[in-house]
Every structure is written in C-alpha cells, then in structure tokens.
N, C-alpha and C positions, 0 to 999 in steps of 0.2 A: 436678306437674313432676318430682318425684323418682322417679316411676314410669316416666318415659320411659327407653328403653333407651340411655342415654348413659353409657358407662363410661370408665374411664381418664382421668377429669378430676376435679379437686378441686371439691367442692361446699360452698357456704357453710353449708348446713343441717347439715353434719356437723362444722363447724369449732368447736373449743373456744376461745371468745373471750369469757370472762366479763367483764361490765362491772361497774365499781365506782363507786358514787355518792359515797362518802366517802373522801377522800384524806388520809393522814397528812401533816402539815406540821410544820415546826419553828417553833412559835409564839414561842419566845424570840428568834429572830433574824429573824423575818418572811421567811424564805427562801421563794421561790416560783419555779416553773419550769413553763412551759407544756408542755414536753416531758415532764417527770416526771409531771405531773398527768394528761396525756392518755395516756401510755403505760400508766399504771395504769388510768385510767378506761375506756379502750377495749380493755383485755384483751390487751396485748402483754407486759406483765410483771406479776408479782404478788409483793407483799411477804410473806415467810415469817417473818422476825424482823427486829429492828432492824439495818439495814445488810446484810440478805441477801434477795435477790430470785430468783424463778424466771423464766426465760425461757419464756413461753408460746408455742404453736405459731407464731403470726405473728411475734413478736419473734425467735424462734429462726431463722426463715427469713431475716430480715434479717442476723442475726449470721453465719449460714452463708454467705451471699453475700459478706459482708465477709471471712470466713476464706478463701474460695476466691480472692478477689482478692489477698489477702496471699500465699497459697500460690503463686500464679502468679509473683509477683515474686521470692519467695524461690528458687523453682526456677531462675529466670533467672540468678541469681548463684551457682548451684551449692550452695545450702544444702540440707542433708539433714534431713528431719523425723523427730523421735523423740518419745518421751514419757517423762519422768522421774517417779519417785514423788512423790506429794504431800508425804510425810513426809521430812524430812531430819534425820539424827542431829545433835543439838546439838553434839557434839564437832567436827564439821566447821566450824561457825560460830565455835567457839572458836579453832580453828587459824588462821582468817583474821582473828581479833581483831575480829569484828563482833558477836558475841553480846551483849556488855555494852552496846554502844551502842544496840542495837535491842530489847532484851529486853522492854520494856514494850509493844511492838507485836506481839509474837508470840502465836500460839495454841500453847501447849505441852502436851505430854502424855507419859505414861510407859507402857511396855508392862508385861506381867506380871513381867518380869525387872528392872523399874525402870530400863530404859534410856530416856533422855530424847530426845524428838523435837520438832520444830516443824512446824507446817503452813506450808509454804514460801511466803513472799511473793515470793521470787526464787530463782534456782537456780545462782548462780555457784559456790558451794562444791560442790554436788551434781554439776555437770557436770565440774568439775575432778577430783573424786574418781573419777568414771567413766572419764575419759580417762587419768588417771594409773594406774588399775588394770590397764591393758593394757601397762604398761611404757613404756620409751623408744621413741618412734616414729621411723620412717625419714623423712628429708626428702621422700621421694616421696609421703607421705600429705598433704602440705600444699599449699595452705591447707586447713584443716579448718573447715567451717562447719556447725554443728548448731543446729537450732531446734525449738521446740515451741509449741503453742498449748494452754493449759491454765488451769484455775482456780488462783488464788492467794488467799492469805489475809493480812489485816492487822487487828489488833484496834484499829480506829479508835475514838478517844475520842468523836468526834462524826460519825457517818455522816450523809450528807445527800443528798437529791435522787437517789434511786435509785443508779445505777451511777456517778454523778459522784464520790462518795466512799463506797465500800461496804466491808464487811468481807470479802466474797468477790467477786472480780472475775476477768475473763478477759483474759489477756495473751498476746501473742506475744513470746517471748524468744529471741533468737538469740545464740549464743556462738561466737566465732571464735578460732582459734589459728593463729599464723604463726610462721615460724622466726626472724624478726628484726623490729625496729621499723619499718624502711622498708616491708617487705611488709605489716605490720599497718596502716600508714597507707594503703596502697593498698586494702586490704580495707575500711577505714573509709570511704574516699571512695566505694567501690562500693556499700556498704550505704546510705550517705546518698542516693545516686542512686536506689536501689531504693525508699527511703522516699518520696522526692519523687515517684516514679512512682505509688506507692500513693495519695498525697494528691491528685495530679492526677486520677487515675481516680475518686476519690470526688467531686471537683469542687467542693470548698469551699475558699475562700482560707485559707491557713495561713501561719504565720510560723515560720521556722527561726531559732533564737536561740542564741547562746553560752550554755551552761547551767551550772548549779551541780552539780558532781559529787556533792555530799552525802556520805553514808556509803558509797556504792558506790565512790567514788574514781576515780582515773585521771588521765591527763595531758591529755586532751582530751574535751570534752563538748558536745553540742548537744541542744537541746530543740525539739520540734515542738508548736506551739500553735495553737488556734483562738481568735480574738478573740471573747470571750463574757462577758457580764455575770455569768454564773453561775460563772465560773472563780475560781480562788484565787491566780493568779499575776499579776504585772505585768511587761510586757515593754517595754523601750525600743527604738524603731526610728528610725533616721535615714532620712527619706524620700528625700533626694537620692542616697544611696549604698546604701540598703537594708541597712545594717548593723543587726543586732538583737542584743540581749543581755538576759538576765533581770535585772530590777532589783536583785536581791540580789547580783549579780556586779559592779555598776557603782556607783561612788561619785560620778561626775560626771554632769551633765545634758547634756553636749555629746558629740557623736560623736568618738571618737579618730581616725577616718579623715579627716574633713573639717571638723570643728569645728561642724557644724550642731547646733541644739538638738534633742534627742530628742522624739519623740512617744511618749506613754505610753498603753498599752492594757491593759485588764483581759483576762486570757486564761485558757484551760483547757489545761493540758499534756496531750497525748495520745500523745507519743512521746519517747524519749530514747535517745541514743547515747553510748557511753563507750569511749574507748581506755584500757584498764586497764593496759597495759604488763605488768609481772610481779607486780602487787600480790597476785594470787591464785595464780599458777602457782608461785611460789617456796615459800610456806608449805605448799601442797598438793601439791608435788612433781610438777608436770606438765612433763615434760622431753622433750628431743630429743637424739638421739645423732648427732653430726657428727664424723667422723674420730676415733672413740674418745673424743670429748669430750662430756660431758653438759652441756646448757645449758637454762635454762628457756624455755618457749614464751612468746610475746607474745600477750596476750589482748585481746579486745574483747567488749562485751556491748551488746545493742541491743533495746530494748523498745518495744512498741506496746500501749497500753491499749485493747483492742478493745471491751470493754464501755463504756468511757468515750467512745470515738469514737461508739459507738451512741447514747449519751445526748446528746452535745454536737451532733452533726450534726443530730439531730432538733430540738434547741433552736433552732439557727440557721435551719433551713428551714421549720419549722412555723408555722402561724397560731395565733391564740389558741384556736380551737376544733377545728382539723384538723391531723392529723399529716402531715408531708411528708418524703420521703426522696429521696436521689439516685435517678434513674430506674433505674440498674443495681443498686440495693440494696433497692428496695421489696419488701415481703413477697410480692406478686404483681404482675407487670408488667401483666397485662390481666385485667379483671373483665368478664364477660359478664352483662348483665341482660336476661332475656327479658320479654315482656309479662305483666301480671297476668292470672291466670285469671279469666274472667268479664268482662274488659274488651273494648272494641270491637276491639282489635288482637290478641286472643287467637289468631286464626288464624295470626299470624306466628310462633307457636311453632315452626313447621316449619323456620324458618331457623337455629335453634340449632345443629343438627347440621351444617348447611352452613358456618356461621361457624367452628365448631370444626375442620372439615376444612380450611378455608382457612388457619387460624392454626397448625395443628399443624406444617407444614413449617418454620415460622419458628424452631422449637426454643426457644420461649420458655415462660414459666410462666403458666398460665391458671387462673383460678378462676371457676366458674359460680355466680352467685347464684340458686339454684333455689328461693328462698322466694317462690314466685309468688302466695302469698296476700297479700303486701305490694305496695304501689304501686311503680311505677318510681321515683317521687320519693324514697320512703323508702329504697329500696335504693341509689339514687345517693348520698344523704346518707351512708349507711354506708360506701360506697366512698371518699367524699371524706374522712371523718374518719379512716379507717384508713390512707389514703395510697396506695392502689393507683395505679400510674402512669397507666393508661388505663382508661376504661370504655367498653365497646361496648354500646349500648342498641338493643334491638329494640322500637321504639315505634310511634307513630302513623304515622310516615313509611314504616314497613315494609309497610303495607297499601295504599300508593299504587302507581301504575303509572308508571314502574318503581319497585320498592321501594327505599327508601333506609335505610341503617343510620347511626345517630348515634354519633359517637366523641368522647369527652371526654378532652382532655389535662389531667389534674388539676393538674400542677405549674404550667402556664401559664394555667390557667383559661380555656381556649379549647375550642371544639367545632365540629364540622362534620358534614355529612350526605353520605354517599357511597354509590354502588352497592355491592352485595355483592361483586361481582367485583373491586372496587378496594381492598378491605380489605388484601390482601396487599401491594399496592404502597404503600399508606399507611404500613404499619409497616416495610417495607423502607427507605423514605425516612427514617423516624425512627431507623433503625439499631438496631432492637429485637432483643435477644438476652439470654440469661441472663447 
C-alpha cells in the first residue's frame, strides 16, 4: 500500500506512536485515571522524568488544535500574542513580595555571574517589567492586552496523573492593563466572555466559580472547573440560581443569593481570572501619564491550563479502553482504512485516491492507515482507541454494485454505508472542518 503514488497525506505507517504496556502509578494513594493510563499506553504522551512529560505527535496535534481555538478567541478581544523568556530574575519577584511565599515551588538557578533566576511558573512580574521599561505610556495605547502560550514550571512535591499536576506544564496567560478600575472591570468581563466561548467550543460542561485569589492576589477572582473525580478542588453550586463558589472561599453550606443548600462537586480547575488592581503595577512602576500626572495602571491576569484541559477533557470523554476527544480537537478528524492486501476486497484499493480527492476540499485533517498487511478490524480498533473522530472504511461493501463506503462516527458509536459520491455531503452535514 505504501508504494501507491499517494502523496500529501499523512500515513499511519510513518507515525511515531510508541505503545507502553507498563504505566507508572502512585501506589501510595491508589490514584488512577483512564485518561492518563491510555494517553501513555497508546503513545500520545511519554514520561521523561517524575512530573515531566513529552507530547508525542498525536498528543501535540490535539494541543495545537486547542491552542488555535484559544488564539482565535484572544484575537477577537484584541489581545496581542508575544513570548516572554522562561527565566525571570529573582529580584523582580522580590519587588512584588512574592518570592518568599513561593520559593519552595520554584526551580532556581544562577548564571556564571551568580545572578539568580527562576523558571517562571507565571509571568506577572516579567510582563510588568517589560511594559514599564518603555516608560510612561499614552492613554491612546490602552486597553493593552498581551498574552502568551508557553511552558511553565513548578517544583510540585507530588506530581500526579500526567499533566493534571506536573512540574512542567503549558499555559495560556493573558495580562491586561487599563487606565482605571472601571475600564479594567470592562476588560475583565470581556475576557470572561472569551473564556466562556472557549469552553463552549470545547463542548464539555464547565463551572465558573468565585475563586480563591491565593498568592497572586487581586480584588476579584473567578475559576473555571470541570467536574471530575480526579480533580483536587471542591466547588459549591446552587442549582436554582447557578451561583458557584470554591469551597475554600465559603464557610456556609447555603447559597447567599437564595438560601438554597449547595451541591458539592469534586472538580479540576482549568482556568482562572484575576482583577489585580495595582498590586503589581505600583511596586514594578507600570505607569500612565495623564495631563502631566503619573498614575499606576490597573492590571488583570488570566490563565488557562492547556495541558490540564488536555488531560481532564480526555478523562471525561474517554471509555475505559478507548480515548475520546471533542470532535474539533481529535488528533485526526478522519482516518481512511483501505482493504487488506490479499483479501477478497483488495480490488477496492482503487477507491482510496477517489476518497481522498472527495475529502480534500473539506479542508479537514486526514490520516491514511496504509498498514494493509493488517485486517480492517485491527486497524479499526486502533482508530477507536486513539480517538480519531471518523473512520472511513473501504471494505466488503466496496466491491458490491453500486460500491458502498462504510463510515464510523467514533464518538457516537454509530456507522453507516453510503455511496462514494455521498461522502462529501455526509461530512458537510456533520460540519467537519479543522
């Protein structure tokens, strides 16, 4: 099959997807997660050291689709993407008075001149230093919204379950600067709306809760959670009025809005928004010049744990044996399985190029399982456990008259047989695109 003149399409025979039979687990706490175990077992991530994992090609495809989704929503609110250094001078964290409170969680190092740095778990200090270094800005520059998507580091004492709690993780962090508190609150509401759009596009039910500002601080804070047994948080929710709050922020078991008894859920926090006011802009001298007066800017910071979303959404959607993804985030949307060489339907191999030509205008991502020494059943099982959204099979029905192509919708566990000419219409109805 690999010798056929089919170019410009990804082939499974070339894919780096190493399987792992033995999965490291935390025996002391009996922690288990079908998503973590299967992500490692089926070759989407690979443990490199305790709390540190590599995204392998299929896992990275999922992450990149998630990043593209986030980039789209950030662009809609006028946020500009940049990339800050991984290392932040320790002196900046001392200026904000955060170094001593967090020093046990830092990875610290010194350069040859004995200057001290940390591998940044977050970048409030770094972004403030950068903005302040250009001097007092004109009001015409605002609102200023700057974000990045990058690796972050935290020396977790007990890493667990892959990217659920890891020492190196991937985060989208947005930092906003406004000329006064009222405008900063408008920005806060706008970013919260963008976050809600992101979670709606992912398509998994989430909870927005009043949050704990923790050591980051601020005058307003909200958290975004997925309800999941592998999470480490507990959120109270009032079902009648949909008021939600992190348990650590609430001393009562009744809703302050209507008095109803809260429902408590175990959750995994995947996003957090903070209205910081001038907590960082005053000590780090991030200012605005208005009518010859210098005043501090009002700041907000907004995080999304992309590698944690990757883990938790898989946990919520997958079966015990098979990975599942939101259809718009699956590693490949469509997997084509041709007949086995030497089988009765081998003559239907001719339809592979026809199907690719039909699917190409859909501008979707396709992978061809060209391992035609394997049975269709074995390759279908591989597609199912990996979590490709759709599988197009050229099987026994393809040698009938008229020839029929089999399509499996993996997430819904349904399948149908349709004529070759109807494939495009089928996927158009499904709304398939990258």
